[in-house]
N, C-alpha and C positions, 0 to 999 in steps of 0.2 A: 516246809522250807522252801524259801522263794529264791529263784534263779533269775538273773539279770543277763541281758544280752544287749550289747551296744555295737552297732555296725556303722560305720562312716564310709560309705563309698562315695568318696569324693564329694561330701556334704549331702548325701541323699540319706541322711541320718535315720536309723531305726532303732529305737529304744524299746526292749520288751522287758517286762517283770512279771513274774508269776511262778506257778508250779513248773517243774522240769518238763511235763508232757506238753503244756501249752507252749512254752518257749521253744521246744524241738519241733512242734507244728509250725510255729510261725517261722521259725529258721527254714524248714523244709519248703514252705510256700514260697519264701523270698528267694532261696536258691534256685527253684524252678523257674521262677518269673526272670531271674537274671539269666539262668540258661536259656530259656526260651528268647529273651532280648538278644543274646549273642548269636543264637542260631539264625534269627531272623531280624537283621538290621532294618531299621526304618527306611522306607524308600522315600525318593524325592517327591513322590506324589502325595504322601501323607503328611507333609509339612505344610504349615499355614503360610509362612512368609518366605520370600525370596532368600532372605539371608540365612534361615535355617535350612532350606534346600541345598544352598551351597555347602554348607557345614556337612551335610549327608553326603553330598558327592565327594567333598574331600576325604571323608571317612571310608568310603567303599574302596578306593585304591589303596588305602592303608592295609585293611583287612586282607585284600588279595595279596599284597606284598607279603604280609606275614605268612599267609598260607603257603606261597611259593618258596619262601625262605626255609619252612619247615620241611617242604619236600626235599628240597636241596639238601638240607642239613642232615637227614636221616641216611644219605648215601654219601658217604665221606670216601675219600680216595683209599683210605686203608682197608676198609671193610671188602670191597671186591677183591683187593690184592690177597687179603688174607683168605677169603673163600676159594680163591682160585689156586691157592698154594698147595703144593704137593711136596711133603718132607722127604728129605734125603738125609743120608749119613754124611758127615764131615769128618774127613779123615785127619784134619788138622788139630781136632780136639785133644787136649792133653788128658788121657784117661788115667794117668797115674795119680793115685791119691783119691780118685773120684768115689769109688766105692767105700773107701774109709771115711771120707768126709760125709757122704750120704747116710751111712749106716749110724752116724751119732744122732741123728734127728728122726723123729717120727711125724713126717708130714701127714695132715688130716685130709687134704684135698689136692687136686691137680694144680690149683693155683699156688699152694705152698711148695708144691714140687719142683714147679717152674721157678718160684723164688729161690729155692735152694740151688738149682742148677745155675741160674743167673748168678748168684753169689759166688759159686764156685768158679764159674768162668771168669768173674770179674777179679777174683783173687788170683787168678792164673793169667792175667794180661789180656783177656778177651773183653774189653769194655769199649765200645758197645760189642754185645755178642749178636749172633744170628739166630733165627728161628731153627735152621739146620743144626746148629751146635747144641741147642737145648734138646732137640729132638735125639740126637746122638747120646746125650747124656741119658735121656729116657731109655733108650734101647740098651745100653751098656749096664745100667744099674737097676732099673725097675720096670722091665718090658711088660710085666703082667699088669702093671697100673697104667699103661700109656693109654691115653684117652682116645676113645675111638674117633671123636671129632677133635683131632689135636688142633687145627686152626681155631675152633671155638674156645678150646682151654686158653689159648693165648689171648683171645679177646676178653676172656673172663678175668684172666689175671691182670689185665689193664683196667678193666671196666670200674665203674665207680663204687661198687661194692666192696672191691679189694684194692686196686689200685697199685699192685706190688712192682708192675713193670710199666715203663714207657716207651712207646714207638711210634713213629711215623712210617717207616718202612721195616719189613721183616728182617733186614740186614743190619739194622740199627737199634737193637733192642737193650734198653739200659735199666738198672735197678733203679725204682723211684725212692724218693725219700720216706714214702710210706712203707715200701717194701723193706728198706733198710731198717727202718724202726720196729717193723713186724719182726724181722729176723732177730734184732738185737733183744727185744723184749718179750716175745711170746714163743720163740721157737728155742727152747732150752735143750742143750745136747744131753743125750742119754748117758749115764756113767757107765 
């Protein structure tokens, strides 16, 4: 059985056809060469003409800008705030009906528990809700499942894998469209 591979890296075309082991070896070699080129960009001394050395000089700042943006992108303002957060009980949370609402569902993980608490708070006029209000719901209904790293549970519930909640500040947590959809389609109440 022959396998084909066609790569068009901005017209640096590679066409390979043969058995699967051969194609995989060519692809692995190509990938290693590309990674090596990206790790060690050509310097202006290696270029032959002045025109191409100008291109190399122009490309160098672009790569350093990308690296700088990656560094600043990994530390958003919300992450340090979440990590420094110390949960506290909010006495304004309406606890009437919370245990009954929570008892209807069987959440599988902390993200689903947070989703349930956000839904309850939203239905009771707390939209957006706060991290302390969600924490209070945990303490009053399911303290044995309270995550040891509660701030990390909030990050996970907001993360790309779940995306059940949205927030920029811990005082303004809202139920996301994905969270609403998950609640309506996946979390069926127990009879």
